[in-house]
C-alpha positions in Angstrom: 191.5 -113.7 -70.4 191.4 -111.9 -67.1 193.1 -113.5 -64.2 192.6 -113.2 -60.4 195.8 -111.1 -60.2 194.2 -108.5 -62.6 191.2 -108.0 -60.3 192.2 -108.7 -56.7 191.8 -106.0 -54.0 194.5 -103.5 -53.5 195.9 -104.0 -50.0 197.8 -100.7 -49.9 196.2 -98.1 -47.6 192.7 -99.3 -48.6 192.9 -97.2 -51.7 191.5 -98.3 -55.0 194.0 -98.9 -57.8 191.7 -97.2 -60.4 191.1 -100.5 -62.2 188.9 -101.9 -59.5 185.3 -101.2 -58.8 183.8 -100.9 -55.3 180.9 -103.1 -54.5 179.1 -104.7 -51.6 180.5 -108.3 -51.6 178.4 -110.8 -49.7 180.7 -113.7 -48.6 177.8 -116.0 -47.6 176.2 -115.8 -51.0 179.4 -115.3 -53.0 177.6 -112.5 -54.8 177.9 -108.8 -55.2 175.4 -106.1 -55.9 177.1 -104.6 -59.0 176.6 -105.1 -62.7 178.8 -107.4 -64.9 181.7 -105.0 -65.0 182.3 -105.7 -61.3 185.7 -107.2 -60.6 184.2 -110.1 -58.6 182.1 -111.2 -61.5 185.1 -110.9 -63.8 187.2 -113.0 -61.5 184.4 -115.6 -61.2 184.0 -115.7 -65.0 187.7 -116.1 -65.5 187.7 -119.0 -62.9 184.7 -120.6 -64.6 186.5 -120.4 -68.0 189.7 -121.9 -66.5 187.7 -124.7 -64.9 185.9 -125.5 -68.1 189.2 -125.6 -70.0 190.8 -127.8 -67.4 187.8 -130.2 -67.5 188.0 -130.4 -71.3 191.7 -131.0 -71.1 191.2 -133.7 -68.4 188.7 -135.5 -70.6 191.0 -135.4 -73.6 193.9 -136.8 -71.5 191.7 -139.6 -70.2 190.7 -140.5 -73.7 194.3 -140.6 -74.8 195.3 -142.6 -71.7 192.6 -145.2 -72.4 193.7 -145.4 -76.1 197.3 -145.9 -75.0 196.3 -148.6 -72.6 194.3 -150.4 -75.3 197.2 -150.2 -77.7 199.6 -151.5 -75.1 197.3 -154.5 -74.5 197.0 -155.1 -78.2 200.8 -154.9 -78.6 201.3 -157.4 -75.8 198.7 -159.7 -77.4 200.4 -159.5 -80.8 203.8 -160.2 -79.3 202.4 -163.3 -77.6 200.9 -164.5 -80.9 204.2 -164.0 -82.7 206.1 -165.8 -80.0 203.7 -168.7 -80.2 204.4 -169.1 -83.9 
């Protein structure tokens, strides 16, 4: 997957690095006037993919944490029952 570092603007003497495409970037709309191979769209797509993956991972971790909490409560309840015997 492409990362931001792969597509960021070259700061050296304003020259293109060869891997980058020039486009007219509109900061207010966060859009550019170039086709899908434009670096801005590639960076945006990579960011969207990363966000989607992080959201899935977050949901999975929340499920695991909820299960862990439930098991901890069940364990404490069983310990209390054993102690009562």
